[in-house]
C-alpha positions, 0 to 999 in steps of 0.5 A: 241469374238464369234458372236451373236447366230443368226449371225451363219449359219448351214452347215452339212452332216447328221453326224456332223455340223459346225457353220459359222459366218457372218464374214466367221469364222467357230467357231464350228465343232465336228469331226467326229460326232455331239457328238465328241470332237470339233476341232473348239470351238471358240464359247465357248471361244476365237480364242485360242480354234480353228477357221477357218476364210476365207474372205477378208484380213483386216489390222492387229488389225482390226476386220474382216468384216461381209459379205454384204449378205448371203443366202443358195443356193435355198433349200439346206444347201449350204451357200453363203456369199458375200462381197462387198469391195473397191477392188471388190466383192467376194463370199465364198461357204461353205458346207459339202457333205453328205457322206459315208466316211470321213467328209469334210468341203469344202470352195470355194472362187470365184471372182465376180468383181475386184481383192479382196485380201483374207486370210484363217486363220486356227487354229485347236485345238482338244479336245474342244480347249485344245490340240494343234495338230502336224501340218506337211506337207506330199507332197502338203497336210497339216495334223494335228494329235492329238491322234486318230484324223487327219485332212487333209487340201487341197488347191491350194493356197500357205500356211504357218504357223505362231503362231500355225496357218495355213495361206493362202494369195491370190487374186481372180479375176472375175471367179477365184475359189480357193477351201479349204477342211478339211477332218477328218480321224482316225490318224492310217489310211492311208491318205484320197483320194484327195478331189474333191471340185467342184464335191462335190458341184454338188453332194451336190446340187443334194442331197438337190434337190432330198430330197426337191422334196419329200416335200408335203407341198405347203402352204403359209408358204412354205419358212419357212417350207422348211428351217425348214425341211432342218434344221431337216434333218441336225440334223439327224445322217444318219448312225443310224437314231438318231436325235440330239436336236441341234448340239451344247453344252452350248450355254446359255439360260441365257447370263452369267448364268449357264443354259448351256447344251449339246444338241448333243444327241437324246432325245426321246421327241424331236426326236418323235416330229421331226418325226411327223413333217417329216411324216406330210410333206412326209418324211417316210424314216426318220420315218422308220430309226428313228423307227429302231433306237428306237428299237435298243436303247430301245432293250429288256429293255423298263422298263428302258427307258431313256429320251435320248440316244447317236446318235447310241443308247449309254446309258451312257452320263455322264456329265462333265464340261470343265473348260478351256473354259470360255463359250459363252460370259462368260456363264459358266460352259461349259458342255459335256454329260448330267446328265438328261439322267437317269431322270424319265420323264413320258411324254416321253412314250406319245411322243414315242407312239404318234410318233409310232401311227402316223407312223402307221396311215400314212402307214409306214410298220408294225413292229411287235416289234414296236407294242410289244414295245408299249404294254410293255411301257403301261404295265410299265406305268400302274404300274408307272403313279402315281409316281412323275417325273422330267417332260418335262423340266428336272427339277433338283429340287424335283420330282413332279406330273407334269400335262403334264406328266400325260396327256402324260401318258394318250396319251400313253394309248389312242394311244395304245388302238387305235392300239388294236382296229385297230386289229394290236395288242392284249392287255387287252383292257377293263383294259386299257380303265379303266386305260385311264379313271382313268388317265383322272379323276386324272388329272382333279381332282388334276391338275385343279384349279377351282377358277382360271379356269386353269390347273396348273403345278403340282398337288397342285401347283399354278404355270402355265406351258406352256406345258399345252397348249398341252392338246387340241392338244393331244386330252385330252380335246376338244378345246372348253372346258372351262377349256382349254380356261381358261388355255390358257388365264391364260398362256397368262396373267401370262407367256407372255413376254412384246412382247407377247412370252411365257415363259415355267414357272416362274423362280426366278431370283437369287433364285432357282425356280421349276427347281432347278436352279438360274437365268432366261431364255428367252421366249421358242420358242416352247411354243410360237408356241404352243400358236399360235396353241391353239389360232387357235384351239379355233377360235382366228385365226387372233390372232394366225396368227399374233403371228405366223408371229411375231415368224417367224420374230425372225428367223435369216436372214437364217431362223434359230432359237435357243431354246429361245428369250431373250426379254430384250436383243432382241436376240436368246439364247440357243443351235442353231439351235434347233429342238424343235423350228423348229418342232412346226414352221412346225406344226403351219404352217400346222394348219394355212394353213388347217384353212385358217388363213393366210394373203396374 
């Protein structure tokens, strides 16, 4: 059985990623890209669907023991897990070296004290656990082949096969080191070069040292901010600059339910806000790469802007269900692809324009096509902003006039007006100023409930929506506007969980709610960070700080967050780790630091 979501660690190479549990089991790995088929899919099923466990040997039938302690080595993505056993202490170092060539997963066992018996159990199952590969030896190397894929397994330890699994049993004494490496290669290519695990470890450590040296944040929440930045960097697909929302699919928002989605793609919204956080902390190269990715993905067709693309800019992300996988803790269906790709979400225009605006304001070199794209996006919005859409939460129910979508349409127009006013673009300035005023007036008249003194989820509705917390953050209204304060207080009353975190919107349990889905979900962590931001903006800084630090307490022992927090089960839920959780963590830390609203 897979561990709890928060029991996993992330390792990655900016092209794909693996999840490693506390007991030393890698239960998730897609090769060679984030969105490739999984070789280890045990997290969505059982050990029959692929895993690699490396840890102290345990008696047959006994559960493997969890590491006594684990940590990342400094500010890096190098995982160190240590076990204290009756026979001594052992350390396993897991990492994926940043690469130009074939992806590698490297695991190095080191004896710390005593003599510790160890076992490696490797079961590769291609195509999300469905295909058993042909495993054979070529010289001293083991290779597993299935269709277009080959995975090479290299180690000094003696290996043997049993029950369609490759094992190695060995003992380590103090100072002894035994390395294991998995390397992917297209099956029709020659075998990859023999790995150099120790050299790869040194190069990986140096890569992260140099990258973190660029960070400009020096505030009191540096540990949390740096870990979030490293996580966001790990979710970047280095060859193209695309940024995945998460490296996993179908980790449930509702344990045992159907709210299971594939997040291994580049949402324009998620990528744009990720870019904003990176820019605010000194990372301009990622911004440049993402802007180039955006221009390639949108190409000459901004009128058909998608809300998400593949990590290389692919447009077709057809959704399918993998019925041979029972799902994480029986949360089915397991989905790959994402049918929301062709939804209309008008807020995306605002997020993309805001990201381009911030890049411009922070001195990123001008790109004429980026400015032209921005103008064309506004020309599209000018004709379509009054249409209903599926909104930020990608509802699968009927389209609505979501207030947040209209607010972000206003943001898109406002930031483009600023671009024109700066002299870096030409456009119909007066007409778009009138458009900006029209959208603002429309939202305030149709999206605001004067009796309750709150904005609502959509025009004419009574429901609230946590995305309304972005109204002051986007500059649509000032924080001291009574409508803003009323909205913040209404969301606190009506969308807070028992432990003070924020839901996205009301769900209806067994009935279909506004999102067209049955079941409930946990508190959406991004929304809870937004609430902390808003509280700080309206002067309730102590309350903001307490909420922020309470949210920091939800991170796992390695500083990682999934998408949501289930207040009933007191555990993380949703895809993991989630960019849309780590980005607002960074933003809130920056805001509280600037305001001086922190303790200690």
